Backbone as a chain_set.jsonl record, in Angstrom:
{"seq": "MAKKLFFGNLSYGTTDETLRSACEAYGVVSTATVIMDRMTNRSKGFGFVEMDSDDDAQKVIEALNGQDMDGRKIIVNEARPQEDRPRNNFSRGPRM", "coords": {"N": [[-15.649, -11.411, -1.776], [-13.79, -8.512, -0.995], [-10.233, -8.152, -0.914], [-7.534, -6.739, 0.784], [-4.314, -5.66, -0.133], [-0.884, -5.246, 0.811], [1.716, -3.238, -0.387], [5.093, -2.955, -0.349], [8.326, -1.271, -0.147], [8.292, 0.408, -2.349], [9.209, 2.406, -5.166], [9.907, 5.925, -5.028], [8.811, 7.142, -7.177], [6.65, 5.662, -7.96], [3.229, 5.471, -8.798], [-0.349, 5.755, -8.082], [-1.664, 4.836, -10.352], [0.332, 3.238, -11.518], [0.463, 1.104, -9.689], [-2.183, 0.157, -9.925], [-2.312, -0.644, -12.67], [-0.382, -2.677, -12.69], [-1.608, -4.65, -11.209], [-4.032, -5.16, -12.46], [-3.771, -7.059, -14.431], [-4.234, -9.433, -13.196], [-6.757, -9.501, -12.155], [-9.828, -7.844, -11.081], [-9.425, -4.597, -9.918], [-10.273, -2.802, -7.082], [-9.434, -0.527, -5.578], [-6.413, 1.431, -5.649], [-3.736, 2.69, -3.996], [-1.047, 4.798, -3.336], [0.705, 5.642, -0.488], [1.081, 8.879, 0.712], [3.274, 11.378, 2.05], [2.121, 13.886, 4.166], [3.341, 16.351, 4.667], [5.473, 16.706, 2.818], [4.408, 15.848, 0.461], [5.334, 13.641, -0.874], [5.895, 10.255, -1.864], [5.614, 7.661, 0.595], [6.744, 5.263, 0.186], [5.24, 2.977, 0.297], [2.125, 1.215, -0.263], [-1.381, 0.432, -0.9], [-3.53, -2.032, -2.314], [-6.735, -2.93, -3.294], [-8.361, -5.806, -4.079], [-11.037, -7.317, -5.972], [-11.655, -10.039, -5.55], [-10.717, -12.82, -3.453], [-9.216, -14.834, -4.667], [-8.073, -13.53, -6.875], [-6.487, -11.719, -5.497], [-4.646, -13.441, -4.299], [-3.341, -14.361, -6.573], [-2.035, -12.033, -7.387], [-0.232, -11.652, -5.245], [1.386, -13.962, -5.511], [2.441, -13.53, -8.062], [3.703, -10.97, -8.057], [5.183, -10.478, -5.684], [8.415, -9.853, -4.597], [9.271, -9.134, -7.081], [10.579, -6.86, -9.625], [9.739, -3.45, -9.668], [9.58, -0.382, -11.056], [12.342, -0.166, -10.691], [12.811, -1.16, -8.125], [12.849, -3.888, -5.794], [9.937, -5.238, -4.908], [7.687, -5.768, -2.099], [4.968, -7.791, -1.507], [2.077, -8.545, 0.198], [-0.688, -9.849, 2.154], [-2.634, -7.331, 3.589], [-2.452, -6.287, 6.967], [-4.647, -5.586, 9.743], [-4.718, -2.212, 10.918], [-2.912, -1.378, 13.791], [-3.936, -0.208, 16.996], [-2.594, 2.77, 18.156], [-0.9, 4.816, 20.501], [-1.913, 8.178, 20.752], [-0.323, 11.27, 20.488], [-0.954, 14.045, 22.326], [0.296, 16.416, 22.395], [0.39, 18.12, 24.569], [1.675, 20.208, 27.125], [1.423, 19.872, 29.764], [-0.371, 21.116, 32.668], [-1.934, 24.28, 32.18], [-1.12, 27.505, 33.32]], "CA": [[-15.258, -10.425, -0.779], [-12.569, -7.792, -1.365], [-9.055, -8.396, -0.087], [-6.579, -5.628, 0.717], [-2.918, -6.079, -0.205], [0.151, -4.276, 1.152], [2.863, -3.168, -1.298], [6.181, -2.27, 0.323], [9.579, -0.995, -0.842], [7.981, 1.042, -3.63], [9.994, 3.558, -5.593], [9.208, 7.179, -4.769], [8.151, 7.532, -8.412], [5.488, 4.812, -8.214], [1.964, 6.189, -8.632], [-1.553, 4.941, -7.936], [-1.913, 4.204, -11.647], [1.327, 2.172, -11.704], [-0.008, -0.033, -8.886], [-3.418, -0.357, -10.525], [-2.044, -1.358, -13.925], [0.376, -3.897, -12.393], [-2.507, -5.643, -10.623], [-5.185, -5.426, -13.324], [-3.518, -8.267, -15.229], [-4.581, -10.6, -12.392], [-8.15, -9.432, -11.718], [-10.454, -6.532, -10.957], [-8.88, -3.785, -8.834], [-11.232, -1.831, -6.541], [-8.681, 0.7, -5.29], [-4.95, 1.344, -5.616], [-3.319, 3.94, -3.378], [0.295, 4.966, -2.791], [0.589, 6.51, 0.68], [1.889, 10.085, 0.542], [3.588, 12.173, 3.238], [1.329, 15.118, 4.135], [4.183, 17.545, 4.71], [6.308, 16.853, 1.62], [3.634, 15.361, -0.682], [6.16, 12.634, -1.528], [5.529, 8.893, -1.495], [6.281, 7.082, 1.763], [7.377, 4.016, -0.229], [4.345, 1.828, 0.416], [0.763, 1.482, -0.702], [-2.367, -0.632, -0.733], [-4.397, -2.343, -3.441], [-7.867, -3.757, -2.9], [-8.822, -6.645, -5.187], [-12.429, -7.729, -5.814], [-11.812, -11.407, -5.044], [-9.587, -13.403, -2.732], [-8.397, -15.587, -5.623], [-7.289, -12.551, -7.625], [-5.478, -11.179, -4.576], [-3.598, -14.457, -4.153], [-2.589, -14.352, -7.831], [-1.162, -10.848, -7.352], [0.844, -11.931, -4.289], [2.281, -14.954, -6.093], [3.095, -13.018, -9.268], [4.459, -9.724, -7.909], [6.054, -10.421, -4.512], [9.821, -10.057, -4.907], [9.553, -8.707, -8.454], [11.057, -5.497, -9.821], [8.776, -2.451, -10.118], [10.207, 0.946, -11.067], [13.713, -0.257, -10.218], [12.894, -1.647, -6.74], [12.289, -5.212, -5.529], [8.801, -4.926, -4.034], [7.127, -6.741, -1.164], [3.512, -7.826, -1.622], [1.422, -9.532, 1.04], [-2.009, -9.455, 2.627], [-2.556, -6.239, 4.563], [-2.927, -6.576, 8.32], [-5.384, -4.439, 10.288], [-3.882, -1.217, 11.589], [-2.936, -1.504, 15.249], [-4.171, 1.026, 17.741], [-1.348, 3.318, 18.681], [-1.201, 5.985, 21.329], [-1.863, 9.473, 20.084], [0.329, 12.313, 21.268], [-1.83, 15.22, 22.312], [1.197, 17.549, 22.356], [0.188, 19.043, 25.687], [2.876, 20.4, 27.958], [1.014, 19.866, 31.158], [-1.443, 22.086, 32.986], [-1.653, 25.689, 31.889], [-1.275, 28.341, 34.506]], "C": [[-13.911, -9.81, -1.176], [-11.445, -8.108, -0.381], [-8.064, -7.274, -0.312], [-5.155, -6.158, 0.776], [-1.996, -4.921, 0.146], [1.265, -4.38, 0.127], [3.938, -2.351, -0.611], [7.408, -2.141, -0.558], [9.336, -0.409, -2.237], [8.94, 2.185, -3.909], [9.198, 4.826, -5.3], [8.488, 7.689, -6.005], [6.923, 6.701, -8.746], [4.208, 5.582, -7.901], [0.816, 5.207, -8.411], [-1.823, 4.166, -9.23], [-0.926, 3.074, -11.938], [0.89, 0.92, -10.948], [-1.227, -0.677, -9.531], [-3.117, -1.184, -11.776], [-1.247, -2.644, -13.696], [-0.544, -5.01, -11.898], [-3.672, -6.025, -11.532], [-4.991, -6.662, -14.205], [-3.995, -9.526, -14.501], [-6.022, -10.578, -11.889], [-8.62, -7.998, -11.616], [-9.918, -5.817, -9.717], [-9.944, -2.791, -8.385], [-10.557, -0.496, -6.295], [-7.185, 0.398, -5.335], [-4.447, 2.695, -5.125], [-1.878, 3.858, -2.892], [0.164, 5.962, -1.647], [1.594, 7.655, 0.559], [2.103, 10.778, 1.89], [2.843, 13.501, 3.124], [2.181, 16.377, 4.043], [4.929, 17.772, 3.393], [5.582, 16.482, 0.333], [4.457, 14.389, -1.536], [5.746, 11.255, -1.02], [6.294, 8.447, -0.249], [6.908, 5.727, 1.437], [6.533, 2.781, -0.005], [2.944, 2.229, -0.017], [-0.123, 0.273, -0.506], [-3.188, -0.786, -2.003], [-5.507, -3.239, -2.911], [-8.381, -4.475, -4.14], [-10.248, -7.108, -4.901], [-12.59, -9.133, -5.246], [-10.527, -11.887, -4.362], [-8.653, -14.157, -3.676], [-7.504, -14.65, -6.433], [-6.17, -11.972, -6.766], [-4.326, -12.16, -4.412], [-2.734, -14.528, -5.409], [-1.602, -13.188, -7.864], [0.023, -11.096, -6.431], [1.864, -12.875, -4.91], [3.078, -14.39, -7.275], [4.044, -11.85, -8.992], [5.395, -9.66, -6.704], [7.493, -10.755, -4.904], [10.222, -9.624, -6.308], [10.013, -7.25, -8.498], [9.917, -4.608, -10.326], [9.441, -1.086, -9.98], [11.607, 0.918, -10.449], [13.89, -0.729, -8.789], [12.281, -3.037, -6.65], [11.18, -5.034, -4.493], [8.394, -6.107, -3.158], [5.607, -6.657, -1.314], [2.989, -8.911, -0.7], [0.059, -9.007, 1.471], [-1.849, -8.387, 3.699], [-3.113, -6.698, 5.904], [-3.709, -5.369, 8.816], [-4.436, -3.494, 11.016], [-4.042, -1.356, 13.093], [-3.257, -0.153, 15.864], [-2.845, 1.502, 18.294], [-1.677, 4.572, 19.477], [-1.037, 7.271, 20.53], [-1.212, 10.48, 21.016], [-0.541, 13.554, 21.185], [-1.028, 16.523, 22.361], [0.962, 18.572, 23.478], [1.452, 19.099, 26.534], [2.52, 20.416, 29.434], [-0.042, 20.928, 31.399], [-1.001, 23.521, 32.667], [-1.93, 26.512, 33.132], [-1.595, 29.745, 34.127]], "O": [[-13.009, -10.51, -1.636], [-11.674, -8.305, 0.813], [-7.783, -6.898, -1.45], [-4.823, -6.992, 1.618], [-2.28, -3.766, -0.174], [1.713, -5.48, -0.197], [3.726, -1.174, -0.316], [7.525, -2.81, -1.584], [10.076, -0.692, -3.179], [9.42, 2.847, -2.989], [7.967, 4.811, -5.318], [7.64, 8.576, -5.902], [6.222, 6.998, -9.714], [4.112, 6.257, -6.877], [0.983, 3.994, -8.536], [-2.167, 2.984, -9.196], [-1.298, 2.065, -12.537], [0.936, -0.187, -11.486], [-1.299, -1.898, -9.669], [-3.615, -2.301, -11.918], [-1.421, -3.609, -14.441], [-0.281, -6.187, -12.146], [-4.239, -7.108, -11.384], [-5.971, -7.243, -14.672], [-4.144, -10.576, -15.125], [-6.466, -11.538, -11.26], [-7.921, -7.062, -12.006], [-9.952, -6.357, -8.611], [-10.462, -2.024, -9.196], [-11.039, 0.545, -6.742], [-6.751, -0.728, -5.094], [-4.696, 3.723, -5.754], [-1.525, 2.96, -2.127], [-0.431, 7.024, -1.824], [2.786, 7.439, 0.337], [1.227, 10.764, 2.756], [2.926, 14.169, 2.093], [1.784, 17.356, 3.412], [5.008, 18.901, 2.909], [6.071, 16.764, -0.761], [4.297, 14.324, -2.755], [5.301, 11.111, 0.119], [7.457, 8.8, -0.056], [7.531, 5.107, 2.299], [7.031, 1.66, -0.101], [2.618, 3.411, -0.123], [0.313, -0.768, -0.015], [-3.502, 0.192, -2.681], [-5.252, -4.189, -2.17], [-8.782, -3.847, -5.12], [-10.633, -7.274, -3.744], [-13.559, -9.401, -4.535], [-9.424, -11.424, -4.656], [-7.434, -14.122, -3.503], [-6.327, -14.937, -6.652], [-5.054, -11.76, -7.239], [-3.163, -11.758, -4.389], [-1.523, -14.734, -5.317], [-0.467, -13.343, -8.316], [1.16, -10.787, -6.788], [3.068, -12.623, -4.845], [4.246, -14.731, -7.463], [5.089, -11.75, -9.634], [6.324, -8.852, -6.704], [7.757, -11.813, -5.474], [11.39, -9.736, -6.681], [9.855, -6.507, -7.53], [9.22, -4.956, -11.28], [9.822, -0.693, -8.878], [12.009, 1.861, -9.768], [15.008, -0.707, -8.274], [11.308, -3.337, -7.343], [11.453, -4.715, -3.336], [8.709, -7.264, -3.437], [5.033, -5.569, -1.254], [3.404, -10.066, -0.797], [-0.299, -7.864, 1.187], [-1.028, -8.522, 4.606], [-4.117, -7.407, 5.965], [-3.467, -4.248, 8.367], [-3.474, -3.926, 11.649], [-5.157, -1.442, 13.608], [-2.901, 0.898, 15.33], [-2.069, 0.717, 18.837], [-2.62, 5.296, 19.157], [-0.113, 7.406, 19.728], [-1.527, 10.527, 22.205], [-0.828, 14.05, 20.096], [-1.607, 17.609, 22.368], [1.301, 19.747, 23.337], [2.196, 18.123, 26.626], [3.277, 20.937, 30.252], [-0.541, 21.557, 30.465], [0.154, 23.898, 32.865], [-2.86, 26.236, 33.89], [-1.762, 30.597, 35.0]]}, "num_chains": 1, "name": "protein.A"}
Protein backbone atom coordinates (compact mmCIF):
# COMPACT_ATOMS: atom_id res chain seq x y z
CA MET A 1 0.00 0.00 0.00
CA ALA A 2 1.27 3.48 -0.89
CA LYS A 3 2.22 5.88 1.87
CA LYS A 4 2.21 9.67 1.50
CA LEU A 5 5.00 11.70 3.09
CA PHE A 6 5.08 15.41 3.98
CA PHE A 7 8.24 17.41 3.22
CA GLY A 8 8.45 20.76 5.00
CA ASN A 9 10.89 23.69 5.12
CA LEU A 10 11.84 23.18 1.47
CA SER A 11 13.90 25.75 -0.38
CA TYR A 12 11.95 27.81 -2.90
CA GLY A 13 14.28 26.34 -5.54
CA THR A 14 13.37 22.72 -4.77
CA THR A 15 11.52 21.05 -7.65
CA ASP A 16 9.40 17.93 -8.08
CA GLU A 17 12.42 16.22 -9.64
CA THR A 18 14.65 17.14 -6.68
CA LEU A 19 12.17 15.48 -4.29
CA ARG A 20 11.79 12.44 -6.54
CA SER A 21 15.53 11.86 -6.92
CA ALA A 22 16.16 12.28 -3.17
CA CYS A 23 13.61 9.56 -2.39
CA GLU A 24 14.35 7.11 -5.22
CA ALA A 25 17.46 5.91 -3.38
CA TYR A 26 15.14 4.36 -0.77
CA GLY A 27 12.43 2.80 -2.95
CA VAL A 28 9.91 3.30 -5.73
CA VAL A 29 8.35 6.77 -5.83
CA SER A 30 4.78 7.01 -7.16
CA THR A 31 4.50 10.80 -7.10
CA ALA A 32 6.58 13.77 -5.95
CA THR A 33 4.99 17.22 -5.86
CA VAL A 34 6.17 20.59 -4.56
CA ILE A 35 3.13 22.72 -3.73
CA MET A 36 3.07 25.97 -5.72
CA ASP A 37 1.27 29.25 -5.01
CA ARG A 38 -1.35 29.84 -7.72
CA MET A 39 -0.90 33.60 -7.79
CA THR A 40 2.91 33.83 -7.87
CA ASN A 41 3.73 30.36 -9.28
CA ARG A 42 6.40 30.11 -6.57
CA SER A 43 6.94 27.21 -4.19
CA LYS A 44 5.10 27.39 -0.86
CA GLY A 45 8.04 25.61 0.82
CA PHE A 46 6.43 22.20 1.26
CA GLY A 47 5.54 19.16 -0.78
CA PHE A 48 4.42 15.55 -0.79
CA VAL A 49 5.97 12.29 -1.94
CA GLU A 50 4.04 9.05 -2.31
CA MET A 51 6.09 5.87 -1.89
CA ASP A 52 4.96 2.46 -3.16
CA SER A 53 5.53 0.66 0.14
CA ASP A 54 5.29 1.51 3.82
CA ASP A 55 8.80 0.15 4.45
CA ASP A 56 10.29 2.41 1.79
CA ALA A 57 8.43 5.39 3.25
CA GLN A 58 9.86 4.65 6.69
CA LYS A 59 13.36 4.47 5.20
CA VAL A 60 12.89 7.92 3.64
CA ILE A 61 11.70 9.41 6.95
CA GLU A 62 14.65 7.95 8.85
CA ALA A 63 17.21 8.98 6.23
CA LEU A 64 16.04 12.47 5.24
CA ASN A 65 14.27 14.02 8.25
CA GLY A 66 16.49 16.80 9.58
CA GLN A 67 18.92 16.58 6.66
CA ASP A 68 20.07 19.40 4.39
CA MET A 69 18.38 19.74 0.99
CA ASP A 70 19.10 22.74 -1.24
CA GLY A 71 20.54 24.63 1.73
CA ARG A 72 17.60 24.05 4.12
CA LYS A 73 17.14 21.58 6.99
CA ILE A 74 14.02 19.71 5.90
CA ILE A 75 11.23 18.08 7.87
CA VAL A 76 9.96 14.70 6.68
CA ASN A 77 7.09 12.80 8.27
CA GLU A 78 3.97 10.85 7.39
CA ALA A 79 1.33 13.10 5.84
CA ARG A 80 -1.85 13.59 7.84
CA PRO A 81 -5.25 13.79 6.16
CA GLN A 82 -6.29 17.32 5.26
CA GLU A 83 -8.71 18.75 7.80
CA ASP A 84 -12.00 20.20 6.70
CA ARG A 85 -11.82 23.95 6.90
CA PRO A 86 -14.54 26.51 6.44
CA ARG A 87 -14.71 28.02 3.00
CA ASN A 88 -15.19 31.75 2.63
CA ASN A 89 -17.87 32.43 0.07
CA PHE A 90 -16.87 36.11 -0.11
CA SER A 91 -20.48 37.26 0.06
CA ARG A 92 -21.24 40.64 1.55
CA GLY A 93 -24.70 39.81 2.69
CA PRO A 94 -28.02 40.03 0.88
CA ARG A 95 -28.09 41.98 -2.35
CA MET A 96 -30.66 44.68 -2.71
